[in-house]
N, C-alpha and C positions, 0 to 999 in steps of 0.2 A: 440959892435954889437951882440955878442953872447947872452947877456942877453935879448936884444930886440927880437932877433929871437926866443929864448926860450919862452918868454912871448907871442909872436904872435902865435907860434905853439900851445902853451898850451891853450890860449884863443880859438884858432881855434878848438881844440879837445873838449873843453867844449861846445862851440857853436854847433859843429856837433852833440854831444850827446843830447843837449837840443832841437835842431831843429828836430832831428829824432823823439824824443818823441812828440814834438809839431805836427809834420806831422801826426803821427799815431793817436793821439787824435783828431786832426782836421779832418782827413779822417773818423774816427768813427762818429764824429759829423755830417758830411755830410750825412752819411748813415742813422743815426737816424733822421735827418731833412727830408730826402726823405720819410722815413716811416711815419713820423708825417704828412707830407703834403698829402701823398696818403690816409692816414686814414681820414683826413679832407675831401678830395674829395669824398671818399666813403660815409661818413656820410652825407655830404651836398647833393650830387646829386643822390645817390642810396637810402638812407634811408630818405632823406628830413629833416634831423635834424642836423644842423651844431653844432659842438662842440665849446666850448668857448676858450679853451686853445691852440690849435695847432698853431695859428698865432704867439702868444707870445712865445711859445716854440721854434718855428722855428727861430724867430728873436734872441732869446737868444743863440741858437746853432750857428747861422750864425756869430754873433759878436765874440764868442769865437773861432770859426774856423778861422776867419780872423786874430784875434790876435795871434793865435798859428802858422799859416802858412805863414803870410806875411814876417816874418824874413828870412825864407828860400828863398823866391823870392828875397829879398834884397841882401842876401849874394851871390846869384848866378847871379845877374844882371838881374833878371826877371822883374823888374819894367820898365815901359815905360820910355825911355830916348832918347835924341837926341844926337847921337854920331858923327854927321858929323864934328863938330868943333874939337873934340878930335882926330879924325882920320886924319884931315888935319894938325894938329900941330905936331911939332917934338916930339919925345918921352918924353924928359924932360919937355917940356911945357905942354904936355898932362897930365903927371903925376902930375904936380903942379896944373893944373886946376882941376883934379880929387880930389886932396887933399883939395882944397878950397871948392869944392862942398860937399865933405864928412864932412868937418868942419861945413859948414852951416847946413847940414842935422843933425849933432849931436846937434847943438844949438836948432834947431826946435824940435827934439825928446825930449830933456831935458825939454823944455818949455811944450811940450805935456804931459809929465809925471806929471808935476806939476798941469796942468789943469785937467788931468784925476784923479789924487789923490784928488783934491778938489771936483770933482764930486762924487767920491766914499764916501768921508767923509762929504760932504756938504749936503745941503737941499735935493737935488734930490736923493741922496743915502739913505735918511731916509724913503722914501716911499717904498711901496711894489708893486709887480706886480698885475695886476688886476685878472688874472685867473690861474697863476701858483702856485701850492702848493707843499709842501714837508712834509713828516711825521716827527714828532719830537720824536716819540716812535716806538719801534720795532713792536708793535701790530697794528700800523696804526690808533689808536684811536684818536690821536691828530695830527692835521695838521696845518701848518702855511703857510702864503703867502711868496713866495720867495722875498727877498729884492732886489730892483732895483740896489743896490750897487754891488751885485754879477754880474749883467750884465755889469755895468760900469767898474768893475775890469778887464774885458777883454782888455780894452784900456790900462790900466796901465801895465798889464802883456805883452801885445804885444809890447808896446813902450819900455819897459824895455829890452825885447829880441832884439828889433831893435837897441837900444843903444849899447848893447854888440856886435852885429854884426858890427855896424858902427865903433866902436873902433878898432875891428879886421881889418876892411877894411882900416882904416887910417894907422894902423901899417904896414899892407901889402904894402900899397902905399909908405910909407916912405922907407921901405926896398927895394922895387923895384926901387925907385928913386936913392938910393945910390948904386945900382948895385948888390944886393944880392938876387934877386928873385929866383934863382935856389935852395936856401936853405929853401924856404918856402914849407910847405906841401900843396898839391893841394886841392882845394875845389871840392869834388866829384859832378858830374852832373848826374850820372847814374840813380838816382831814380826819375828824372823828367819825366820819361815816353818817352824819346827821343824827347821831344819838343825843338825846337830851337828858 
């Protein structure tokens, strides 16, 4: 049991670090997305000349923000769930039901990664965005369109992080089921802004 506890707490520490980084990058992306949208509103309604790239840039940022921040919500139980049945069941039966649901979630996430990777490397990933460009030289003389695979990669990264969290939650549930929950490191909730 000591090895499983060590593995679980170690994976929890890795997940905590990755999710903290993901939340910070995701929050930055939200800030940039708001600026881009406000810029588009200004150009469209004040200057009467809409820009071509803000909508696509906002979509790009939103997808990456979702991929980076969803694992935190999953780890902390922030996804929508129906808890009535698990609260009515005895503790052991509730833990077993949670394990079954987490196992199903893990299968779906693994299939999702395969689908996401096929989108990144497949036909759709070979195209470029319509209006987003990036410089290929430091003097900005040469620009290239952003590949759509960069946008689709957000799915793979997000699902990969969700798989890591799901494995941690499965291990935590197993340890709780055998009665050693007191030895697990707590999942911190303080940075959720007090939302319950």
